[in-house]
KOLLOMAR-158715 format. One record per residue (C-alpha): residue in one letter; z, x, y. Coordinates in steps of 0.25 Angstrom, whole numbers. Layout:
BEGIN
['A', [Z, X, Y]]
...
// end
This chain:
BEGIN
['X', [99, 140, 12]]
['X', [96, 126, 20]]
['X', [89, 114, 15]]
['X', [76, 119, 22]]
['X', [75, 132, 15]]
['X', [79, 127, 1]]
['X', [65, 124, -2]]
['X', [61, 138, -2]]
['X', [49, 145, 5]]
['X', [46, 145, 20]]
['X', [51, 135, 29]]
['X', [46, 130, 42]]
['X', [52, 119, 51]]
['X', [46, 108, 60]]
['X', [53, 100, 70]]
['X', [51, 91, 82]]
['X', [59, 101, 90]]
['X', [50, 112, 85]]
['X', [39, 120, 91]]
['X', [26, 125, 85]]
['X', [27, 138, 92]]
['X', [39, 141, 84]]
['X', [40, 147, 70]]
['X', [44, 135, 63]]
['X', [54, 143, 54]]
['X', [67, 137, 61]]
['X', [72, 123, 58]]
['X', [76, 121, 73]]
['X', [73, 128, 86]]
['X', [81, 141, 88]]
['X', [91, 142, 99]]
['X', [82, 149, 108]]
['X', [70, 140, 106]]
['X', [61, 151, 101]]
['X', [59, 146, 87]]
['X', [60, 134, 78]]
['X', [53, 124, 70]]
['X', [38, 119, 72]]
['X', [35, 106, 79]]
['X', [23, 100, 73]]
['X', [18, 98, 58]]
['X', [4, 104, 62]]
['X', [10, 117, 66]]
['X', [19, 118, 54]]
['X', [7, 116, 45]]
['X', [0, 127, 53]]
['X', [12, 136, 51]]
['X', [12, 134, 36]]
['X', [-3, 137, 36]]
['X', [-1, 150, 43]]
['X', [11, 154, 34]]
['X', [3, 152, 22]]
['X', [-10, 158, 27]]
['X', [-3, 170, 32]]
['X', [4, 172, 19]]
['X', [18, 171, 25]]
['X', [21, 160, 16]]
['X', [17, 159, 2]]
['X', [27, 150, -4]]
['X', [32, 136, 0]]
['X', [33, 132, 15]]
['X', [42, 120, 20]]
['X', [40, 115, 33]]
['X', [54, 108, 36]]
['X', [51, 96, 46]]
['X', [63, 93, 55]]
['X', [67, 79, 58]]
['X', [60, 71, 69]]
['X', [47, 65, 72]]
['X', [34, 73, 72]]
['X', [22, 66, 79]]
['X', [9, 68, 73]]
['X', [-2, 65, 83]]
['X', [-12, 67, 72]]
['X', [-12, 70, 57]]
['X', [-8, 83, 52]]
['X', [-18, 90, 43]]
['X', [-15, 99, 31]]
['X', [-26, 106, 23]]
['X', [-28, 117, 13]]
['X', [-22, 127, 22]]
['X', [-9, 120, 21]]
['X', [-8, 122, 6]]
['X', [4, 129, -1]]
['X', [18, 124, -4]]
['X', [22, 117, 9]]
['X', [32, 106, 12]]
['X', [33, 99, 25]]
['X', [47, 94, 23]]
['X', [57, 85, 31]]
['X', [70, 93, 35]]
['X', [82, 89, 27]]
['X', [90, 78, 33]]
['X', [79, 75, 44]]
['X', [68, 65, 46]]
['X', [55, 72, 50]]
['X', [44, 61, 54]]
['X', [29, 63, 56]]
['X', [24, 52, 64]]
['X', [10, 47, 69]]
['X', [16, 38, 80]]
['X', [20, 39, 94]]
['X', [32, 33, 100]]
['X', [30, 22, 110]]
['X', [39, 22, 122]]
['X', [39, 17, 136]]
['X', [41, 2, 132]]
['X', [42, -8, 143]]
['X', [49, -21, 140]]
['X', [43, -34, 145]]
['X', [42, -48, 141]]
['X', [30, -55, 133]]
['X', [26, -62, 146]]
['X', [24, -50, 154]]
['X', [14, -44, 144]]
['X', [7, -57, 141]]
['X', [13, -60, 127]]
['X', [14, -75, 124]]
['X', [14, -83, 112]]
['X', [19, -97, 108]]
['X', [24, -92, 94]]
['X', [34, -82, 100]]
['X', [48, -86, 98]]
['X', [52, -80, 112]]
['X', [46, -84, 125]]
['X', [36, -73, 131]]
['X', [45, -71, 143]]
['X', [57, -67, 134]]
['X', [50, -59, 124]]
['X', [52, -44, 125]]
['X', [39, -35, 124]]
['X', [39, -20, 124]]
['X', [26, -14, 131]]
['X', [22, 1, 130]]
['X', [10, 7, 137]]
['X', [3, 17, 129]]
['X', [-7, 26, 137]]
['X', [-14, 31, 124]]
['X', [-17, 17, 119]]
['X', [-23, 13, 133]]
['X', [-31, 26, 133]]
['X', [-37, 22, 119]]
['X', [-31, 34, 112]]
['X', [-20, 27, 104]]
['X', [-20, 14, 96]]
['X', [-10, 10, 86]]
['X', [-8, -1, 76]]
['X', [6, 1, 71]]
['X', [19, 1, 78]]
['X', [33, 6, 73]]
['X', [46, 3, 79]]
['X', [58, 11, 74]]
['X', [50, 14, 62]]
['X', [46, 0, 59]]
['X', [32, -6, 59]]
['X', [30, -17, 69]]
['X', [18, -27, 68]]
['X', [7, -29, 77]]
['X', [6, -43, 83]]
['X', [-1, -53, 73]]
['X', [-5, -67, 71]]
['X', [0, -75, 63]]
['X', [14, -70, 63]]
['X', [15, -73, 48]]
['X', [5, -76, 38]]
['X', [-10, -77, 41]]
['X', [-21, -85, 48]]
['X', [-33, -90, 39]]
['X', [-47, -88, 43]]
['X', [-55, -101, 45]]
['X', [-69, -96, 41]]
['X', [-76, -83, 38]]
['X', [-91, -85, 43]]
['X', [-101, -82, 31]]
['X', [-90, -83, 20]]
['X', [-89, -95, 11]]
['X', [-75, -97, 5]]
['X', [-82, -104, -7]]
['X', [-88, -91, -12]]
['X', [-83, -84, -24]]
['X', [-72, -74, -21]]
['X', [-81, -64, -27]]
['X', [-93, -67, -19]]
['X', [-95, -56, -8]]
['X', [-80, -53, -10]]
['X', [-81, -40, -2]]
['X', [-89, -45, 9]]
['X', [-80, -47, 21]]
['X', [-82, -52, 35]]
['X', [-80, -48, 49]]
['X', [-77, -62, 55]]
['X', [-69, -75, 52]]
['X', [-66, -88, 59]]
['X', [-51, -90, 63]]
['X', [-44, -103, 63]]
['X', [-41, -109, 76]]
['X', [-30, -102, 84]]
['X', [-29, -90, 75]]
['X', [-37, -80, 83]]
['X', [-38, -79, 98]]
['X', [-44, -69, 108]]
['X', [-32, -60, 108]]
['X', [-30, -48, 117]]
['X', [-37, -36, 112]]
['X', [-44, -44, 101]]
['X', [-50, -32, 95]]
['X', [-37, -26, 92]]
['X', [-33, -38, 83]]
['X', [-34, -37, 68]]
['X', [-37, -48, 59]]
['X', [-29, -45, 46]]
['X', [-34, -52, 33]]
['X', [-26, -51, 20]]
['X', [-35, -55, 8]]
['X', [-38, -50, -6]]
['X', [-32, -36, -7]]
['X', [-35, -31, 7]]
['X', [-32, -33, 22]]
['X', [-44, -35, 31]]
['X', [-40, -30, 45]]
['X', [-51, -36, 54]]
['X', [-50, -32, 69]]
['X', [-55, -43, 78]]
['X', [-68, -40, 85]]
['X', [-70, -54, 91]]
['X', [-65, -68, 91]]
['X', [-73, -81, 95]]
['X', [-63, -91, 100]]
['X', [-73, -102, 98]]
['X', [-78, -99, 84]]
['X', [-65, -92, 80]]
['X', [-73, -81, 74]]
['X', [-66, -68, 72]]
['X', [-75, -56, 71]]
['X', [-69, -42, 66]]
['X', [-74, -28, 69]]
['X', [-71, -26, 54]]
['X', [-76, -33, 41]]
['X', [-67, -38, 30]]
['X', [-70, -32, 17]]
['X', [-67, -44, 9]]
['X', [-72, -58, 12]]
['X', [-62, -65, 21]]
['X', [-56, -75, 11]]
['X', [-42, -76, 6]]
['X', [-46, -69, -7]]
['X', [-44, -79, -19]]
['X', [-42, -91, -9]]
['X', [-53, -99, -4]]
['X', [-49, -97, 10]]
['X', [-53, -87, 21]]
['X', [-44, -75, 23]]
['X', [-30, -75, 30]]
['X', [-27, -65, 41]]
['X', [-18, -62, 53]]
['X', [-22, -55, 66]]
['X', [-14, -43, 71]]
['X', [-13, -35, 84]]
['X', [-13, -48, 93]]
['X', [-7, -46, 106]]
['X', [-5, -61, 108]]
['X', [3, -61, 95]]
['X', [14, -52, 100]]
['X', [26, -61, 100]]
['X', [35, -57, 88]]
['X', [46, -46, 89]]
['X', [41, -33, 83]]
['X', [26, -35, 86]]
['X', [18, -26, 94]]
['X', [4, -25, 100]]
['X', [-4, -13, 106]]
['X', [-14, -17, 117]]
['X', [-23, -5, 117]]
['X', [-32, -10, 128]]
['X', [-19, -8, 137]]
['X', [-12, 2, 130]]
['X', [0, -6, 128]]
['X', [10, -8, 117]]
['X', [18, -21, 115]]
['X', [30, -23, 106]]
['X', [39, -35, 104]]
['X', [52, -29, 100]]
['X', [61, -34, 89]]
['X', [75, -39, 93]]
['X', [84, -27, 96]]
['X', [73, -17, 99]]
['X', [73, -10, 112]]
['X', [63, 1, 118]]
['X', [75, 10, 119]]
['X', [79, 10, 104]]
['X', [66, 9, 96]]
['X', [55, 19, 93]]
['X', [41, 13, 93]]
['X', [30, 22, 87]]
['X', [15, 19, 86]]
['X', [6, 27, 77]]
['X', [-4, 37, 83]]
['X', [-11, 40, 70]]
['X', [-13, 36, 56]]
['X', [-11, 49, 48]]
['X', [0, 60, 48]]
['X', [-4, 70, 37]]
['X', [-18, 74, 32]]
['X', [-18, 84, 20]]
['X', [-33, 88, 19]]
['X', [-36, 99, 9]]
['X', [-50, 101, 3]]
['X', [-55, 102, -11]]
['X', [-55, 117, -10]]
['X', [-42, 118, -2]]
['X', [-32, 106, -4]]
['X', [-19, 105, 3]]
['X', [-9, 110, -8]]
['X', [6, 110, -8]]
['X', [9, 103, 5]]
['X', [21, 93, 4]]
['X', [28, 84, 14]]
['X', [42, 81, 11]]
['X', [53, 72, 17]]
['X', [45, 68, 30]]
['X', [42, 55, 37]]
['X', [28, 51, 41]]
['X', [27, 39, 50]]
['X', [19, 30, 61]]
['X', [5, 30, 58]]
['X', [-6, 20, 61]]
['X', [-18, 13, 54]]
['X', [-32, 10, 57]]
['X', [-43, 3, 49]]
['X', [-53, 11, 41]]
['X', [-65, 14, 49]]
['X', [-80, 11, 45]]
['X', [-83, 15, 31]]
['X', [-69, 17, 26]]
['X', [-70, 9, 13]]
['X', [-65, 21, 4]]
['X', [-63, 16, -10]]
['X', [-68, 2, -8]]
['X', [-78, -4, -17]]
['X', [-87, -10, -6]]
['X', [-99, -19, -9]]
['X', [-113, -16, -5]]
['X', [-112, -26, 7]]
['X', [-100, -18, 13]]
['X', [-104, -8, 24]]
['X', [-96, 4, 22]]
['X', [-98, 8, 37]]
['X', [-91, -5, 41]]
['X', [-77, -7, 45]]
['X', [-69, -16, 36]]
['X', [-56, -23, 38]]
['X', [-50, -20, 25]]
['X', [-45, -6, 20]]
['X', [-51, -10, 6]]
['X', [-43, -10, -7]]
['X', [-29, -5, -5]]
['X', [-32, 0, 9]]
['X', [-39, 12, 1]]
['X', [-46, 18, 13]]
['X', [-34, 20, 22]]
['X', [-29, 34, 24]]
['X', [-14, 40, 23]]
['X', [-5, 44, 33]]
['X', [-3, 56, 24]]
['X', [-17, 59, 19]]
['X', [-21, 69, 9]]
['X', [-34, 75, 3]]
['X', [-36, 87, -6]]
['X', [-22, 91, -8]]
['X', [-13, 96, -20]]
['X', [1, 97, -23]]
['X', [5, 91, -9]]
['X', [17, 81, -7]]
['X', [23, 70, 1]]
['X', [38, 69, -3]]
['X', [50, 61, 2]]
['X', [42, 57, 15]]
['X', [42, 44, 23]]
['X', [29, 38, 27]]
['X', [31, 26, 36]]
['X', [25, 17, 47]]
['X', [11, 20, 43]]
['X', [-3, 13, 44]]
['X', [-11, 19, 32]]
['X', [-7, 24, 19]]
['X', [5, 33, 18]]
['X', [-2, 44, 10]]
['X', [-16, 46, 5]]
['X', [-21, 56, -5]]
['X', [-36, 58, -5]]
['X', [-46, 67, -13]]
['X', [-41, 79, -19]]
['X', [-26, 76, -20]]
['X', [-18, 81, -32]]
['X', [-4, 83, -36]]
['X', [1, 76, -23]]
['X', [15, 71, -23]]
['X', [20, 59, -15]]
['X', [34, 57, -18]]
['X', [47, 51, -13]]
['X', [41, 45, 0]]
['X', [43, 32, 7]]
['X', [30, 27, 12]]
['X', [32, 14, 20]]
['X', [28, 5, 31]]
['X', [13, 7, 29]]
['X', [0, 2, 35]]
['X', [-6, 4, 21]]
['X', [-1, 9, 8]]
['X', [8, 21, 3]]
['X', [-1, 31, -4]]
['X', [-16, 31, -7]]
['X', [-23, 41, -17]]
['X', [-38, 42, -18]]
['X', [-46, 54, -23]]
['X', [-60, 56, -27]]
['X', [-66, 47, -37]]
['X', [-74, 50, -50]]
['X', [-85, 55, -42]]
['X', [-77, 66, -36]]
['X', [-74, 80, -39]]
['X', [-61, 84, -45]]
['X', [-56, 90, -32]]
['X', [-58, 77, -25]]
['X', [-50, 69, -35]]
['X', [-35, 66, -33]]
['X', [-24, 65, -43]]
['X', [-11, 69, -49]]
['X', [-3, 65, -37]]
['X', [12, 60, -38]]
['X', [16, 48, -30]]
['X', [31, 46, -33]]
['X', [44, 40, -28]]
['X', [38, 34, -15]]
['X', [42, 22, -9]]
['X', [30, 14, -2]]
['X', [33, 1, 5]]
['X', [29, -8, 17]]
['X', [14, -5, 15]]
['X', [2, -12, 19]]
['X', [7, -16, 33]]
['X', [-7, -14, 39]]
['X', [-16, -13, 26]]
['X', [-9, -22, 16]]
['X', [-19, -18, 5]]
['X', [-14, -4, 4]]
['X', [-7, 0, -8]]
['X', [7, 7, -10]]
['X', [0, 19, -19]]
['X', [-15, 18, -20]]
['X', [-22, 27, -31]]
['X', [-37, 26, -30]]
['X', [-45, 38, -36]]
['X', [-34, 47, -41]]
['X', [-29, 51, -55]]
['X', [-16, 56, -61]]
['X', [-6, 51, -51]]
['X', [8, 48, -53]]
['X', [13, 36, -45]]
['X', [28, 34, -49]]
['X', [41, 29, -44]]
['X', [36, 24, -31]]
['X', [42, 11, -24]]
['X', [31, 3, -18]]
['X', [34, -11, -11]]
['X', [30, -20, 1]]
['X', [15, -18, 1]]
['X', [5, -29, 2]]
['X', [-4, -24, -9]]
['X', [-3, -15, -22]]
['X', [8, -5, -25]]
['X', [1, 5, -33]]
['X', [-14, 5, -35]]
['X', [-22, 15, -44]]
['X', [-37, 16, -47]]
['X', [-49, 14, -38]]
['X', [-61, 10, -47]]
['X', [-64, -4, -49]]
['X', [-68, -7, -64]]
['X', [-71, 3, -75]]
['X', [-77, 14, -67]]
['X', [-73, 29, -68]]
['X', [-61, 33, -60]]
['X', [-52, 45, -57]]
['X', [-40, 35, -57]]
['X', [-33, 38, -70]]
['X', [-20, 43, -75]]
['X', [-12, 38, -64]]
['X', [3, 35, -67]]
['X', [10, 24, -59]]
['X', [24, 22, -64]]
['X', [38, 19, -60]]
['X', [34, 13, -47]]
['X', [42, 1, -40]]
['X', [31, -8, -34]]
['X', [35, -22, -28]]
['X', [33, -32, -16]]
['X', [18, -30, -15]]
['X', [8, -40, -9]]
['X', [17, -49, -2]]
['X', [7, -60, -2]]
['X', [-3, -52, 7]]
['X', [-15, -47, -2]]
['X', [-20, -50, -16]]
['X', [-24, -43, -28]]
['X', [-13, -32, -29]]
['X', [-4, -25, -39]]
['X', [9, -18, -39]]
['X', [1, -8, -47]]
['X', [-14, -9, -46]]
['X', [-25, -1, -54]]
['X', [-40, -1, -54]]
['X', [-50, 5, -63]]
['X', [-50, 14, -76]]
['X', [-37, 22, -76]]
['X', [-34, 29, -89]]
['X', [-20, 35, -89]]
['X', [-15, 27, -78]]
['X', [-1, 22, -81]]
['X', [7, 11, -74]]
['X', [21, 13, -79]]
['X', [35, 9, -76]]
['X', [32, 2, -63]]
['X', [41, -9, -57]]
['X', [32, -19, -49]]
['X', [36, -32, -44]]
['X', [34, -43, -33]]
['X', [19, -43, -30]]
['X', [14, -54, -22]]
['X', [-1, -57, -18]]
['X', [-7, -65, -8]]
['X', [-17, -73, -16]]
['X', [-19, -67, -30]]
['X', [-16, -54, -37]]
['X', [-2, -50, -36]]
['X', [1, -41, -48]]
['X', [11, -31, -52]]
['X', [1, -22, -60]]
['X', [-14, -25, -57]]
['X', [-24, -18, -66]]
['X', [-37, -21, -58]]
['X', [-52, -19, -60]]
['X', [-55, -9, -72]]
['X', [-40, -4, -73]]
['X', [-41, 2, -87]]
['X', [-33, 11, -96]]
['X', [-20, 9, -88]]
['X', [-6, 9, -95]]
['X', [4, -1, -88]]
['X', [18, 0, -95]]
['X', [32, -1, -92]]
['X', [30, -8, -78]]
['X', [40, -20, -74]]
['X', [32, -30, -65]]
['X', [36, -43, -60]]
['X', [34, -54, -49]]
['X', [19, -53, -47]]
['X', [11, -63, -38]]
['X', [1, -66, -49]]
['X', [2, -57, -62]]
['X', [11, -46, -65]]
['X', [0, -38, -72]]
['X', [-15, -40, -69]]
['X', [-27, -33, -74]]
['X', [-40, -37, -68]]
['X', [-49, -30, -78]]
['X', [-48, -17, -85]]
['X', [-47, -11, -99]]
['X', [-37, -6, -109]]
['X', [-24, -5, -100]]
['X', [-11, -5, -107]]
['X', [0, -14, -102]]
['X', [13, -12, -109]]
['X', [28, -13, -108]]
['X', [28, -19, -94]]
['X', [37, -30, -89]]
['X', [28, -40, -82]]
['X', [35, -52, -76]]
['X', [33, -64, -66]]
['X', [19, -65, -62]]
['X', [16, -76, -52]]
['X', [4, -81, -60]]
['X', [6, -74, -74]]
['X', [11, -61, -79]]
['X', [-2, -54, -84]]
['X', [-17, -56, -80]]
['X', [-30, -51, -83]]
['X', [-41, -53, -73]]
['X', [-54, -50, -82]]
['X', [-57, -50, -96]]
['X', [-67, -39, -101]]
['X', [-71, -35, -115]]
['X', [-60, -25, -117]]
['X', [-45, -26, -117]]
['X', [-40, -26, -103]]
['X', [-25, -22, -106]]
['X', [-15, -22, -117]]
['X', [-2, -30, -113]]
['X', [9, -26, -123]]
['X', [24, -25, -124]]
['X', [26, -31, -110]]
['X', [36, -41, -105]]
['X', [28, -52, -99]]
['X', [38, -61, -91]]
['X', [34, -73, -83]]
['X', [41, -84, -74]]
['X', [34, -97, -78]]
['X', [20, -90, -77]]
['X', [10, -87, -88]]
['X', [10, -73, -94]]
['X', [-5, -71, -93]]
['X', [-15, -75, -83]]
['X', [-29, -79, -87]]
['X', [-40, -78, -76]]
['X', [-54, -85, -75]]
['X', [-61, -71, -76]]
['X', [-56, -69, -91]]
['X', [-46, -74, -101]]
['X', [-35, -65, -103]]
['X', [-35, -65, -118]]
['X', [-37, -55, -130]]
['X', [-50, -50, -124]]
['X', [-43, -47, -111]]
['X', [-30, -40, -114]]
['X', [-21, -38, -126]]
['X', [-7, -43, -125]]
['X', [4, -42, -135]]
['X', [19, -38, -138]]
['X', [23, -43, -125]]
['X', [36, -51, -121]]
['X', [32, -65, -114]]
['X', [43, -73, -107]]
['X', [43, -83, -96]]
['X', [56, -82, -88]]
['X', [55, -96, -81]]
['X', [51, -104, -94]]
['X', [63, -97, -101]]
['X', [73, -102, -90]]
['X', [67, -116, -90]]
['X', [70, -117, -105]]
['X', [55, -115, -110]]
['X', [58, -103, -118]]
['X', [51, -92, -110]]
['X', [38, -95, -117]]
['X', [28, -91, -106]]
['X', [14, -97, -102]]
['X', [5, -86, -107]]
['X', [-8, -88, -99]]
['X', [-15, -96, -89]]
['X', [-29, -98, -84]]
['X', [-30, -100, -69]]
['X', [-37, -97, -56]]
['X', [-35, -95, -41]]
['X', [-37, -107, -33]]
['X', [-44, -108, -19]]
['X', [-30, -105, -12]]
['X', [-28, -93, -20]]
['X', [-17, -98, -29]]
['X', [-18, -97, -44]]
['X', [-20, -110, -52]]
['X', [-17, -111, -67]]
['X', [-28, -118, -75]]
['X', [-22, -117, -90]]
['X', [-12, -109, -98]]
['X', [-10, -104, -112]]
['X', [3, -103, -120]]
['X', [7, -92, -129]]
['X', [0, -97, -142]]
['X', [-13, -98, -134]]
['X', [-12, -84, -129]]
['X', [-9, -78, -143]]
['X', [-21, -85, -149]]
['X', [-29, -76, -140]]
['X', [-23, -64, -146]]
['X', [-12, -60, -136]]
['X', [3, -58, -137]]
['X', [3, -61, -152]]
['X', [16, -52, -153]]
['X', [22, -55, -139]]
['X', [34, -63, -138]]
['X', [40, -73, -129]]
['X', [54, -69, -127]]
['X', [65, -67, -116]]
['X', [64, -52, -113]]
['X', [79, -52, -110]]
['X', [77, -44, -97]]
['X', [89, -41, -88]]
['X', [85, -52, -78]]
['X', [71, -58, -78]]
['X', [74, -66, -65]]
['X', [79, -53, -58]]
['X', [67, -45, -63]]
['X', [76, -36, -71]]
['X', [67, -34, -84]]
['X', [77, -24, -91]]
['X', [78, -28, -105]]
['X', [91, -32, -112]]
['X', [94, -27, -126]]
['X', [87, -35, -136]]
['X', [75, -39, -127]]
['X', [64, -44, -136]]
['X', [54, -36, -128]]
['X', [60, -23, -135]]
['X', [55, -29, -148]]
['X', [41, -29, -143]]
['X', [42, -14, -140]]
['X', [44, -16, -125]]
['X', [51, -4, -118]]
['X', [61, -7, -107]]
['X', [57, -2, -94]]
['X', [66, 7, -85]]
['X', [64, 4, -70]]
['X', [76, 13, -66]]
['X', [67, 24, -59]]
['X', [55, 15, -54]]
['X', [52, 17, -40]]
['X', [56, 28, -31]]
['X', [67, 37, -37]]
['X', [78, 45, -30]]
['X', [73, 59, -26]]
['X', [81, 66, -37]]
['X', [74, 58, -48]]
['X', [60, 61, -44]]
// end
């Protein structure tokens, strides 16, 4: 018995050297060339259908996919006819890759002078700069256009200005910066005034995108026109949010992308679709003879589309690679899941993809499916979300995958809401032991794992890092309305290096709405850095209620380590919260109930207050209950001030977006308000606070408070044998 028959059942084979006229029962062509493996995934799917429908196969079927690259000119569809225990599995010891890209060949090597590239900022004279040029007939004919390019499997950037950082808008006609940040907040614009020299009448101007980063979204605004005299830039799309720098009293920052005249740095590229010509500036050491350059020809690879009455059931994809897909902006009316104001026309095209890039599809996109799986696969070089589960998805297992180099996020789950029937809802899915990183390369607002309208999911042991927004987001109802998002378990995930100063208002883990039974447990979250405001490790946003937050280790947050905007009756216990940029804990709004109970936590700071008070409400006994915690200021202890921390501050954001302290409370003032009467100020005796090692040494005073040590040994992706 060999490796490919050990799984039992019937085996078929797929190979780049196969033939769809063969039986598919052999792993390699026979010596006579009369039989062997199949050639295409579409025909392998068809063969499985025929075997099941004829009754020739009633048990498991495994399609073993031999190593090599399979080019998918269009997504492969699966439906209810494909149900049954079926696995499409990479052949042992080989790498099988399904790609949506085309290899670009036929390069000519010229100088920048020869193709009209010249810029004073270039470090090498145009006459000496090497440029590769490829003529693409399909692009010239208008049947192919792509927005991404991959060289030896690595993403290359479109030419942009400025090369680093941002430009700043000089004015936005009709918008007064002195207006309140909440006035006409979601009331965007289709034009702005550029500063002198920032925008010009570039080649193929309508192919240039203005990319705005503000609030918690990107606005990608294609240029429709530019007036050189007034410097007014008009876009073919409208921004969702006003074009300001969120909490700052200044207009928005932006860069421009896909500018031919900016093609000056090695690694950059530009596609001139009017001429059907691709330009690439090679990196040092690259040669057309020893690189593979791929451009995507589509956005999606697999579509599982069952129906309410006949879902896709039991289909799994194992140990395969999916790569090289493109992106495009959602079309008119694509505001799925966005709480739009009455002034927004849902038939218009908007620049943002709304909150969390929630209206983007997946390269693997699933609806009405049960007991299907994606396991041990690699998804890379993509333009959208890696995987999307839509309505009617139950008991799906997404496990042990690497999902990387993403235009958007890793995994998005969204079923029917409270108004939907049971068969339209989505729940009980398992998302475990995946590594999701290098996301948001086109849509920085995208999330590592986004759970919208869905319940009973397990999101555990994932490693999520290097994104520009939230790591894991759960819930999709703002405020206290009814929701189906309940009973989700988010535990033992390692989430770090998010935000990177690009967007604001994010969390390592973010929740929204009333969620009884949802648990955030045993996660390791650190290094969250916002642009202007709102870099939190754990962020319970509007209406987050009845959530248990326990046994998490969180540190190095840009603003606070734990933040609740508003909500009710959450329990926050036995966590390590350390080193917030402004403070450790904050509550945004006080209401006539207990927002959360904070008990038996280690609240550690480095010359910052423990609690933040905000103008919208004082965080006192009416807001949340806090007791039996250990408080310690590492910096003040090392400075000989005993480690007795500043307890609370009152402050506000200034016009430039920075937090300004106005007054502060000490511990006695705080206790007079009824908080932390049994808490202690003491050195927790951790292994090494400055190295973020929070393991408690024997005799730690935290143990006397009832604090239970937190074991992080299995946080993040586990070895295969331990899953």
